[in-house]
PDB file of N, CA, C and O in Angstrom:
ATOM      1  N   MET A   1      77.834  63.890 117.268  1.00  0.00           N
ATOM      2  CA  MET A   1      78.436  63.224 116.282  1.00  0.00           C
ATOM      3  C   MET A   1      77.921  61.602 115.745  1.00  0.00           C
ATOM      4  O   MET A   1      78.606  61.289 114.771  1.00  0.00           O
ATOM      5  N   THR A   2      77.409  61.044 115.933  1.00  0.00           N
ATOM      6  CA  THR A   2      76.609  59.295 115.969  1.00  0.00           C
ATOM      7  C   THR A   2      76.059  59.549 114.604  1.00  0.00           C
ATOM      8  O   THR A   2      76.026  58.618 113.799  1.00  0.00           O
ATOM      9  N   ALA A   3      75.471  61.159 114.165  1.00  0.00           N
ATOM     10  CA  ALA A   3      73.896  61.392 112.808  1.00  0.00           C
ATOM     11  C   ALA A   3      75.317  61.669 111.729  1.00  0.00           C
ATOM     12  O   ALA A   3      75.058  61.832 110.537  1.00  0.00           O
ATOM     13  N   LYS A   4      76.638  61.712 112.127  1.00  0.00           N
ATOM     14  CA  LYS A   4      77.585  61.617 111.137  1.00  0.00           C
ATOM     15  C   LYS A   4      78.682  61.422 110.663  1.00  0.00           C
ATOM     16  O   LYS A   4      79.571  61.911 109.967  1.00  0.00           O
ATOM     17  N   GLY A   5      78.220  60.118 111.530  1.00  0.00           N
ATOM     18  CA  GLY A   5      79.292  59.180 111.524  1.00  0.00           C
ATOM     19  C   GLY A   5      79.633  58.083 110.460  1.00  0.00           C
ATOM     20  O   GLY A   5      80.738  57.601 110.706  1.00  0.00           O
ATOM     21  N   ASP A   6      78.957  57.460 109.207  1.00  0.00           N
ATOM     22  CA  ASP A   6      79.752  57.497 107.715  1.00  0.00           C
ATOM     23  C   ASP A   6      80.547  58.839 107.213  1.00  0.00           C
ATOM     24  O   ASP A   6      80.972  58.647 106.074  1.00  0.00           O
ATOM     25  N   ALA A   7      80.851  60.036 107.675  1.00  0.00           N
ATOM     26  CA  ALA A   7      81.714  61.115 107.618  1.00  0.00           C
ATOM     27  C   ALA A   7      82.455  60.943 107.860  1.00  0.00           C
ATOM     28  O   ALA A   7      83.208  60.663 106.927  1.00  0.00           O
ATOM     29  N   TYR A   8      83.032  60.909 109.157  1.00  0.00           N
ATOM     30  CA  TYR A   8      83.342  60.660 109.992  1.00  0.00           C
ATOM     31  C   TYR A   8      84.542  59.860 109.511  1.00  0.00           C
ATOM     32  O   TYR A   8      85.686  60.216 109.227  1.00  0.00           O
ATOM     33  N   VAL A   9      84.022  58.827 109.504  1.00  0.00           N
ATOM     34  CA  VAL A   9      84.447  57.016 109.393  1.00  0.00           C
ATOM     35  C   VAL A   9      85.740  57.954 107.456  1.00  0.00           C
ATOM     36  O   VAL A   9      86.888  57.688 107.101  1.00  0.00           O
ATOM     37  N   PHE A  10      84.897  58.758 106.960  1.00  0.00           N
ATOM     38  CA  PHE A  10      85.095  58.632 105.014  1.00  0.00           C
ATOM     39  C   PHE A  10      86.431  59.622 105.246  1.00  0.00           C
ATOM     40  O   PHE A  10      87.241  59.685 104.321  1.00  0.00           O
ATOM     41  N   ILE A  11      86.708  60.521 106.668  1.00  0.00           N
ATOM     42  CA  ILE A  11      87.026  61.564 106.775  1.00  0.00           C
ATOM     43  C   ILE A  11      88.688  61.048 107.217  1.00  0.00           C
ATOM     44  O   ILE A  11      89.766  61.581 106.957  1.00  0.00           O
ATOM     45  N   SER A  12      88.344  59.716 108.032  1.00  0.00           N
ATOM     46  CA  SER A  12      89.156  59.597 108.910  1.00  0.00           C
ATOM     47  C   SER A  12      90.533  58.278 107.731  1.00  0.00           C
ATOM     48  O   SER A  12      91.747  58.081 107.768  1.00  0.00           O
ATOM     49  N   GLN A  13      89.402  57.749 106.899  1.00  0.00           N
ATOM     50  CA  GLN A  13      90.086  57.079 106.326  1.00  0.00           C
ATOM     51  C   GLN A  13      90.812  57.449 105.311  1.00  0.00           C
ATOM     52  O   GLN A  13      91.629  56.662 104.833  1.00  0.00           O
ATOM     53  N   THR A  14      90.588  59.107 104.646  1.00  0.00           N
ATOM     54  CA  THR A  14      90.865  59.984 103.836  1.00  0.00           C
ATOM     55  C   THR A  14      92.708  59.808 104.094  1.00  0.00           C
ATOM     56  O   THR A  14      93.638  59.402 103.397  1.00  0.00           O
ATOM     57  N   TYR A  15      92.597  60.246 105.196  1.00  0.00           N
ATOM     58  CA  TYR A  15      93.306  61.307 106.155  1.00  0.00           C
ATOM     59  C   TYR A  15      94.858  60.076 106.097  1.00  0.00           C
ATOM     60  O   TYR A  15      96.057  60.245 105.879  1.00  0.00           O
ATOM     61  N   LYS A  16      93.798  58.600 106.497  1.00  0.00           N
ATOM     62  CA  LYS A  16      95.368  57.694 107.262  1.00  0.00           C
ATOM     63  C   LYS A  16      95.698  57.090 105.550  1.00  0.00           C
ATOM     64  O   LYS A  16      96.447  56.128 105.380  1.00  0.00           O
ATOM     65  N   HIS A  17      95.079  57.752 104.475  1.00  0.00           N
ATOM     66  CA  HIS A  17      95.522  56.651 103.403  1.00  0.00           C
ATOM     67  C   HIS A  17      95.723  58.306 102.805  1.00  0.00           C
ATOM     68  O   HIS A  17      94.877  58.626 101.969  1.00  0.00           O
ATOM     69  N   GLY A  18      96.923  59.535 103.217  1.00  0.00           N
ATOM     70  CA  GLY A  18      97.601  59.814 102.895  1.00  0.00           C
ATOM     71  C   GLY A  18      96.580  61.203 101.781  1.00  0.00           C
ATOM     72  O   GLY A  18      96.898  62.392 101.794  1.00  0.00           O
ATOM     73  N   LYS A  19      95.579  60.723 101.069  1.00  0.00           N
ATOM     74  CA  LYS A  19      94.835  61.735 100.406  1.00  0.00           C
ATOM     75  C   LYS A  19      94.516  63.124 100.610  1.00  0.00           C
ATOM     76  O   LYS A  19      94.382  63.593 101.740  1.00  0.00           O
ATOM     77  N   ALA A  20      94.334  64.103  99.073  1.00  0.00           N
ATOM     78  CA  ALA A  20      93.588  65.486  99.759  1.00  0.00           C
ATOM     79  C   ALA A  20      92.366  65.454 100.062  1.00  0.00           C
ATOM     80  O   ALA A  20      91.375  64.838  99.670  1.00  0.00           O
ATOM     81  N   ILE A  21      92.716  66.623 101.229  1.00  0.00           N
ATOM     82  CA  ILE A  21      90.724  65.932 101.650  1.00  0.00           C
ATOM     83  C   ILE A  21      90.801  68.163 101.265  1.00  0.00           C
ATOM     84  O   ILE A  21      91.714  68.986 101.311  1.00  0.00           O
ATOM     85  N   GLY A  22      89.135  68.249 100.895  1.00  0.00           N
ATOM     86  CA  GLY A  22      89.079  69.607 101.081  1.00  0.00           C
ATOM     87  C   GLY A  22      87.707  69.842 101.778  1.00  0.00           C
ATOM     88  O   GLY A  22      87.002  68.859 102.006  1.00  0.00           O
ATOM     89  N   VAL A  23      87.250  71.199 102.162  1.00  0.00           N
ATOM     90  CA  VAL A  23      86.099  71.071 102.807  1.00  0.00           C
ATOM     91  C   VAL A  23      86.275  72.614 102.858  1.00  0.00           C
ATOM     92  O   VAL A  23      87.281  73.178 103.288  1.00  0.00           O
ATOM     93  N   LEU A  24      84.600  73.536 102.109  1.00  0.00           N
ATOM     94  CA  LEU A  24      84.913  74.274 102.425  1.00  0.00           C
ATOM     95  C   LEU A  24      83.249  74.544 103.173  1.00  0.00           C
ATOM     96  O   LEU A  24      82.313  73.766 102.990  1.00  0.00           O
ATOM     97  N   GLY A  25      83.145  76.155 104.257  1.00  0.00           N
ATOM     98  CA  GLY A  25      82.262  76.472 104.612  1.00  0.00           C
ATOM     99  C   GLY A  25      81.375  75.895 105.982  1.00  0.00           C
ATOM    100  O   GLY A  25      81.909  76.184 107.053  1.00  0.00           O
ATOM    101  N   GLU A  26      80.258  75.219 106.062  1.00  0.00           N
ATOM    102  CA  GLU A  26      80.238  74.662 107.106  1.00  0.00           C
ATOM    103  C   GLU A  26      80.985  72.981 107.288  1.00  0.00           C
ATOM    104  O   GLU A  26      80.823  72.237 108.256  1.00  0.00           O
ATOM    105  N   GLY A  27      81.628  72.763 106.329  1.00  0.00           N
ATOM    106  CA  GLY A  27      82.196  71.425 106.569  1.00  0.00           C
ATOM    107  C   GLY A  27      83.674  71.717 107.168  1.00  0.00           C
ATOM    108  O   GLY A  27      84.422  70.779 107.440  1.00  0.00           O
ATOM    109  N   VAL A  28      83.994  72.861 107.329  1.00  0.00           N
ATOM    110  CA  VAL A  28      85.398  72.986 108.363  1.00  0.00           C
ATOM    111  C   VAL A  28      85.385  72.252 109.807  1.00  0.00           C
ATOM    112  O   VAL A  28      86.224  71.673 110.497  1.00  0.00           O
ATOM    113  N   ALA A  29      83.686  72.644 109.940  1.00  0.00           N
ATOM    114  CA  ALA A  29      83.294  71.885 111.810  1.00  0.00           C
ATOM    115  C   ALA A  29      83.797  70.650 111.371  1.00  0.00           C
ATOM    116  O   ALA A  29      84.844  70.210 111.844  1.00  0.00           O
ATOM    117  N   LEU A  30      83.241  70.127 110.628  1.00  0.00           N
ATOM    118  CA  LEU A  30      82.979  68.946 110.734  1.00  0.00           C
ATOM    119  C   LEU A  30      84.682  68.283 110.454  1.00  0.00           C
ATOM    120  O   LEU A  30      85.334  67.388 110.990  1.00  0.00           O
ATOM    121  N   LEU A  31      84.848  68.906 109.737  1.00  0.00           N
ATOM    122  CA  LEU A  31      86.797  67.972 109.480  1.00  0.00           C
ATOM    123  C   LEU A  31      87.519  68.517 110.956  1.00  0.00           C
ATOM    124  O   LEU A  31      88.172  67.652 111.540  1.00  0.00           O
ATOM    125  N   THR A  32      87.473  69.490 111.419  1.00  0.00           N
ATOM    126  CA  THR A  32      87.954  69.686 112.790  1.00  0.00           C
ATOM    127  C   THR A  32      87.737  69.222 113.477  1.00  0.00           C
ATOM    128  O   THR A  32      88.729  69.054 114.186  1.00  0.00           O
ATOM    129  N   LYS A  33      86.265  68.451 114.136  1.00  0.00           N
ATOM    130  CA  LYS A  33      86.450  67.390 114.715  1.00  0.00           C
ATOM    131  C   LYS A  33      86.554  65.825 114.392  1.00  0.00           C
ATOM    132  O   LYS A  33      86.529  64.920 115.226  1.00  0.00           O
ATOM    133  N   ALA A  34      86.692  65.681 112.836  1.00  0.00           N
ATOM    134  CA  ALA A  34      86.819  64.623 112.173  1.00  0.00           C
ATOM    135  C   ALA A  34      88.603  64.017 112.281  1.00  0.00           C
ATOM    136  O   ALA A  34      89.096  62.940 112.615  1.00  0.00           O
ATOM    137  N   LEU A  35      89.106  65.168 111.868  1.00  0.00           N
ATOM    138  CA  LEU A  35      90.941  65.000 112.067  1.00  0.00           C
ATOM    139  C   LEU A  35      91.217  64.514 113.418  1.00  0.00           C
ATOM    140  O   LEU A  35      90.587  65.027 114.343  1.00  0.00           O
ATOM    141  N   PRO A  36      92.202  63.454 113.699  1.00  0.00           N
ATOM    142  CA  PRO A  36      92.791  62.864 114.812  1.00  0.00           C
ATOM    143  C   PRO A  36      93.884  64.071 115.535  1.00  0.00           C
ATOM    144  O   PRO A  36      94.334  65.116 115.064  1.00  0.00           O
ATOM    145  N   ALA A  37      94.067  63.438 116.819  1.00  0.00           N
ATOM    146  CA  ALA A  37      95.076  65.055 117.315  1.00  0.00           C
ATOM    147  C   ALA A  37      96.049  64.938 116.563  1.00  0.00           C
ATOM    148  O   ALA A  37      96.283  63.993 115.811  1.00  0.00           O
ATOM    149  N   GLY A  38      96.905  66.254 116.785  1.00  0.00           N
ATOM    150  CA  GLY A  38      97.797  66.297 116.030  1.00  0.00           C
ATOM    151  C   GLY A  38      97.705  66.771 114.381  1.00  0.00           C
ATOM    152  O   GLY A  38      98.621  67.137 113.644  1.00  0.00           O
ATOM    153  N   ALA A  39      96.413  66.638 114.127  1.00  0.00           N
ATOM    154  CA  ALA A  39      96.255  67.081 112.579  1.00  0.00           C
ATOM    155  C   ALA A  39      96.288  68.518 112.413  1.00  0.00           C
ATOM    156  O   ALA A  39      95.789  69.320 113.204  1.00  0.00           O
ATOM    157  N   ALA A  40      96.898  68.800 111.353  1.00  0.00           N
ATOM    158  CA  ALA A  40      96.346  70.557 111.456  1.00  0.00           C
ATOM    159  C   ALA A  40      95.031  70.140 109.882  1.00  0.00           C
ATOM    160  O   ALA A  40      94.479  69.179 109.347  1.00  0.00           O
ATOM    161  N   LEU A  41      95.173  72.106 109.742  1.00  0.00           N
ATOM    162  CA  LEU A  41      94.059  72.635 109.311  1.00  0.00           C
ATOM    163  C   LEU A  41      95.488  72.909 107.937  1.00  0.00           C
ATOM    164  O   LEU A  41      96.708  72.754 107.988  1.00  0.00           O
ATOM    165  N   ASN A  42      94.543  73.369 106.830  1.00  0.00           N
ATOM    166  CA  ASN A  42      95.668  73.799 105.927  1.00  0.00           C
ATOM    167  C   ASN A  42      96.796  73.450 105.818  1.00  0.00           C
ATOM    168  O   ASN A  42      97.699  74.277 105.687  1.00  0.00           O
ATOM    169  N   GLU A  43      97.020  72.103 105.849  1.00  0.00           N
ATOM    170  CA  GLU A  43      98.772  71.700 105.623  1.00  0.00           C
ATOM    171  C   GLU A  43      98.485  70.129 105.312  1.00  0.00           C
ATOM    172  O   GLU A  43      97.478  69.490 105.618  1.00  0.00           O
ATOM    173  N   LEU A  44      99.965  69.559 104.429  1.00  0.00           N
ATOM    174  CA  LEU A  44      99.542  68.405 103.837  1.00  0.00           C
ATOM    175  C   LEU A  44      98.754  67.899 103.348  1.00  0.00           C
ATOM    176  O   LEU A  44      98.461  66.723 103.563  1.00  0.00           O
ATOM    177  N   GLY A  45      98.234  68.585 102.616  1.00  0.00           N
ATOM    178  CA  GLY A  45      97.078  67.953 101.860  1.00  0.00           C
ATOM    179  C   GLY A  45      95.286  68.579 102.256  1.00  0.00           C
ATOM    180  O   GLY A  45      94.202  68.602 101.673  1.00  0.00           O
ATOM    181  N   VAL A  46      95.772  68.956 103.415  1.00  0.00           N
ATOM    182  CA  VAL A  46      94.274  68.824 104.200  1.00  0.00           C
ATOM    183  C   VAL A  46      93.875  70.616 103.963  1.00  0.00           C
ATOM    184  O   VAL A  46      94.526  71.415 104.636  1.00  0.00           O
ATOM    185  N   LEU A  47      93.003  71.049 103.177  1.00  0.00           N
ATOM    186  CA  LEU A  47      91.903  72.216 103.081  1.00  0.00           C
ATOM    187  C   LEU A  47      91.262  73.002 103.073  1.00  0.00           C
ATOM    188  O   LEU A  47      90.585  73.424 102.135  1.00  0.00           O
ATOM    189  N   SER A  48      91.334  73.340 104.046  1.00  0.00           N
ATOM    190  CA  SER A  48      89.634  73.915 104.173  1.00  0.00           C
ATOM    191  C   SER A  48      89.418  75.549 104.022  1.00  0.00           C
ATOM    192  O   SER A  48      90.343  76.317 103.756  1.00  0.00           O
ATOM    193  N   GLU A  49      88.118  75.931 104.223  1.00  0.00           N
ATOM    194  CA  GLU A  49      88.106  77.307 103.436  1.00  0.00           C
ATOM    195  C   GLU A  49      86.291  77.572 104.200  1.00  0.00           C
ATOM    196  O   GLU A  49      85.338  76.832 103.956  1.00  0.00           O
ATOM    197  N   GLN A  50      86.237  79.269 105.463  1.00  0.00           N
ATOM    198  CA  GLN A  50      85.446  79.290 105.538  1.00  0.00           C
ATOM    199  C   GLN A  50      84.427  80.676 104.639  1.00  0.00           C
ATOM    200  O   GLN A  50      83.221  80.715 104.399  1.00  0.00           O
ATOM    201  N   THR A  51      85.480  81.629 104.342  1.00  0.00           N
ATOM    202  CA  THR A  51      85.023  82.369 103.487  1.00  0.00           C
ATOM    203  C   THR A  51      84.619  82.278 101.860  1.00  0.00           C
ATOM    204  O   THR A  51      85.160  81.489 101.086  1.00  0.00           O
ATOM    205  N   ALA A  52      84.068  82.776 101.664  1.00  0.00           N
ATOM    206  CA  ALA A  52      82.860  82.842  99.904  1.00  0.00           C
ATOM    207  C   ALA A  52      83.978  82.944  99.193  1.00  0.00           C
ATOM    208  O   ALA A  52      84.243  82.270  98.198  1.00  0.00           O
ATOM    209  N   SER A  53      84.713  83.860  99.727  1.00  0.00           N
ATOM    210  CA  SER A  53      85.489  85.031  98.605  1.00  0.00           C
ATOM    211  C   SER A  53      86.981  83.949  98.468  1.00  0.00           C
ATOM    212  O   SER A  53      87.680  84.036  97.458  1.00  0.00           O
ATOM    213  N   ARG A  54      87.371  82.868  99.709  1.00  0.00           N
ATOM    214  CA  ARG A  54      88.829  82.235  99.098  1.00  0.00           C
ATOM    215  C   ARG A  54      88.498  80.947  98.552  1.00  0.00           C
ATOM    216  O   ARG A  54      89.272  80.139  98.039  1.00  0.00           O
ATOM    217  N   GLN A  55      86.974  80.828  98.763  1.00  0.00           N
ATOM    218  CA  GLN A  55      86.997  79.105  98.565  1.00  0.00           C
ATOM    219  C   GLN A  55      87.263  78.681  96.669  1.00  0.00           C
ATOM    220  O   GLN A  55      87.528  77.504  96.425  1.00  0.00           O
ATOM    221  N   GLN A  56      87.174  79.625  95.539  1.00  0.00           N
ATOM    222  CA  GLN A  56      88.005  78.999  94.699  1.00  0.00           C
ATOM    223  C   GLN A  56      89.097  79.048  94.472  1.00  0.00           C
ATOM    224  O   GLN A  56      89.442  78.816  93.314  1.00  0.00           O
ATOM    225  N   GLU A  57      90.228  79.409  95.603  1.00  0.00           N
ATOM    226  CA  GLU A  57      91.623  78.880  95.654  1.00  0.00           C
ATOM    227  C   GLU A  57      91.600  77.934  96.284  1.00  0.00           C
ATOM    228  O   GLU A  57      92.602  77.257  96.056  1.00  0.00           O
ATOM    229  N   VAL A  58      90.648  77.295  97.335  1.00  0.00           N
ATOM    230  CA  VAL A  58      90.751  76.061  97.868  1.00  0.00           C
ATOM    231  C   VAL A  58      90.352  74.526  96.613  1.00  0.00           C
ATOM    232  O   VAL A  58      90.769  73.374  96.500  1.00  0.00           O
ATOM    233  N   ILE A  59      89.061  75.633  95.692  1.00  0.00           N
ATOM    234  CA  ILE A  59      89.231  74.248  95.096  1.00  0.00           C
ATOM    235  C   ILE A  59      89.864  74.220  94.421  1.00  0.00           C
ATOM    236  O   ILE A  59      90.154  73.084  94.047  1.00  0.00           O
ATOM    237  N   ASP A  60      90.641  75.499  93.667  1.00  0.00           N
ATOM    238  CA  ASP A  60      92.135  75.067  92.672  1.00  0.00           C
ATOM    239  C   ASP A  60      93.164  73.919  92.846  1.00  0.00           C
ATOM    240  O   ASP A  60      93.344  72.898  92.182  1.00  0.00           O
ATOM    241  N   GLN A  61      94.012  74.593  94.361  1.00  0.00           N
ATOM    242  CA  GLN A  61      94.633  74.085  95.470  1.00  0.00           C
ATOM    243  C   GLN A  61      93.967  72.630  95.609  1.00  0.00           C
ATOM    244  O   GLN A  61      94.945  71.886  95.535  1.00  0.00           O
ATOM    245  N   PHE A  62      93.292  72.152  95.704  1.00  0.00           N
ATOM    246  CA  PHE A  62      92.673  70.337  95.974  1.00  0.00           C
ATOM    247  C   PHE A  62      92.333  69.937  94.553  1.00  0.00           C
ATOM    248  O   PHE A  62      92.741  68.811  94.267  1.00  0.00           O
ATOM    249  N   VAL A  63      91.748  70.518  93.683  1.00  0.00           N
ATOM    250  CA  VAL A  63      92.448  69.343  92.336  1.00  0.00           C
ATOM    251  C   VAL A  63      93.756  69.422  91.762  1.00  0.00           C
ATOM    252  O   VAL A  63      93.783  68.733  90.743  1.00  0.00           O
ATOM    253  N   ALA A  64      94.865  69.983  91.998  1.00  0.00           N
ATOM    254  CA  ALA A  64      96.464  70.425  91.837  1.00  0.00           C
ATOM    255  C   ALA A  64      96.511  68.678  92.840  1.00  0.00           C
ATOM    256  O   ALA A  64      97.115  67.639  92.576  1.00  0.00           O
ATOM    257  N   LEU A  65      95.837  68.941  93.688  1.00  0.00           N
ATOM    258  CA  LEU A  65      96.439  67.902  94.876  1.00  0.00           C
ATOM    259  C   LEU A  65      95.832  66.204  94.864  1.00  0.00           C
ATOM    260  O   LEU A  65      96.300  65.287  95.540  1.00  0.00           O
ATOM    261  N   VAL A  66      94.692  66.115  93.912  1.00  0.00           N
ATOM    262  CA  VAL A  66      94.253  65.018  93.494  1.00  0.00           C
ATOM    263  C   VAL A  66      95.287  64.001  93.066  1.00  0.00           C
ATOM    264  O   VAL A  66      95.668  64.046  91.896  1.00  0.00           O
ATOM    265  N   GLY A  67      95.613  63.404  93.601  1.00  0.00           N
ATOM    266  CA  GLY A  67      96.347  62.475  93.056  1.00  0.00           C
ATOM    267  C   GLY A  67      98.500  61.985  93.786  1.00  0.00           C
ATOM    268  O   GLY A  67      99.441  61.274  93.434  1.00  0.00           O
ATOM    269  N   SER A  68      98.170  62.926  94.847  1.00  0.00           N
ATOM    270  CA  SER A  68      99.146  62.780  95.141  1.00  0.00           C
ATOM    271  C   SER A  68      98.756  62.269  97.010  1.00  0.00           C
ATOM    272  O   SER A  68      97.674  62.238  97.595  1.00  0.00           O
ATOM    273  N   ARG A  69      99.544  62.081  97.285  1.00  0.00           N
ATOM    274  CA  ARG A  69      99.821  61.011  98.225  1.00  0.00           C
ATOM    275  C   ARG A  69     100.348  62.163  99.626  1.00  0.00           C
ATOM    276  O   ARG A  69     101.091  63.027  99.159  1.00  0.00           O
ATOM    277  N   HIS A  70     100.162  62.311 100.916  1.00  0.00           N
ATOM    278  CA  HIS A  70     100.915  62.938 101.539  1.00  0.00           C
ATOM    279  C   HIS A  70     100.997  61.994 103.129  1.00  0.00           C
ATOM    280  O   HIS A  70     100.325  62.050 104.160  1.00  0.00           O
ATOM    281  N   TRP A  71     102.103  61.198 102.719  1.00  0.00           N
ATOM    282  CA  TRP A  71     102.770  60.225 104.056  1.00  0.00           C
ATOM    283  C   TRP A  71     103.759  60.883 104.849  1.00  0.00           C
ATOM    284  O   TRP A  71     104.700  60.252 105.330  1.00  0.00           O
ATOM    285  N   SER A  72     103.566  62.425 105.058  1.00  0.00           N
ATOM    286  CA  SER A  72     104.700  62.630 107.112  1.00  0.00           C
ATOM    287  C   SER A  72     103.103  63.127 107.794  1.00  0.00           C
ATOM    288  O   SER A  72     102.939  63.561 108.935  1.00  0.00           O
ATOM    289  N   ARG A  73     102.192  62.954 106.905  1.00  0.00           N
ATOM    290  CA  ARG A  73     101.045  63.532 108.117  1.00  0.00           C
ATOM    291  C   ARG A  73     101.597  62.691 109.467  1.00  0.00           C
ATOM    292  O   ARG A  73     102.186  61.623 109.632  1.00  0.00           O
ATOM    293  N   PRO A  74     100.857  64.229 110.731  1.00  0.00           N
ATOM    294  CA  PRO A  74     101.256  63.473 111.948  1.00  0.00           C
ATOM    295  C   PRO A  74      99.738  62.462 112.533  1.00  0.00           C
ATOM    296  O   PRO A  74      98.659  62.986 112.808  1.00  0.00           O
ATOM    297  N   ALA A  75      99.962  61.288 112.596  1.00  0.00           N
ATOM    298  CA  ALA A  75      99.073  60.741 113.716  1.00  0.00           C
ATOM    299  C   ALA A  75      98.447  59.809 113.208  1.00  0.00           C
ATOM    300  O   ALA A  75      97.376  59.361 113.618  1.00  0.00           O
ATOM    301  N   LEU A  76      99.402  59.244 111.764  1.00  0.00           N
ATOM    302  CA  LEU A  76      98.488  58.643 111.046  1.00  0.00           C
ATOM    303  C   LEU A  76      98.337  56.948 110.989  1.00  0.00           C
ATOM    304  O   LEU A  76      97.755  56.196 110.207  1.00  0.00           O
ATOM    305  N   ASP A  77      99.439  56.650 112.641  1.00  0.00           N
ATOM    306  CA  ASP A  77      98.747  55.613 113.082  1.00  0.00           C
ATOM    307  C   ASP A  77      97.629  55.148 114.105  1.00  0.00           C
ATOM    308  O   ASP A  77      96.839  54.231 114.332  1.00  0.00           O
ATOM    309  N   MET A  78      98.037  56.274 114.536  1.00  0.00           N
ATOM    310  CA  MET A  78      96.796  56.887 115.451  1.00  0.00           C
ATOM    311  C   MET A  78      94.907  56.666 114.477  1.00  0.00           C
ATOM    312  O   MET A  78      93.837  56.748 115.081  1.00  0.00           O
ATOM    313  N   VAL A  79      94.998  56.486 113.460  1.00  0.00           N
ATOM    314  CA  VAL A  79      93.536  56.508 112.799  1.00  0.00           C
ATOM    315  C   VAL A  79      93.412  54.794 112.022  1.00  0.00           C
ATOM    316  O   VAL A  79      94.154  54.126 111.301  1.00  0.00           O
ATOM    317  N   ALA A  80      91.995  54.586 112.672  1.00  0.00           N
ATOM    318  CA  ALA A  80      92.037  53.016 112.158  1.00  0.00           C
ATOM    319  C   ALA A  80      91.573  52.901 111.244  1.00  0.00           C
ATOM    320  O   ALA A  80      90.357  52.948 111.432  1.00  0.00           O
ATOM    321  N   ALA A  81      91.823  52.748 110.145  1.00  0.00           N
ATOM    322  CA  ALA A  81      91.178  52.309 108.749  1.00  0.00           C
ATOM    323  C   ALA A  81      91.911  51.004 108.063  1.00  0.00           C
ATOM    324  O   ALA A  81      91.509  50.566 106.985  1.00  0.00           O
TER     325      ALA A  81
END
């Protein structure tokens, strides 16, 4: 986990500030570990996809969400940022 410390901090802060998060392929494992307890993949602007055939769909969804915030995410107070 410490080898990717900067990535964990970046994901945590992005989550806390309600910004869209999108990961593909192997990044899904990192995202899963970095999100706070109570956070869920593929809801409230947190997008992920491991299957190559669906990745373009997730990219399109992510682009549509950039600029919007998701303040109703669970566990925002649990994230140090």
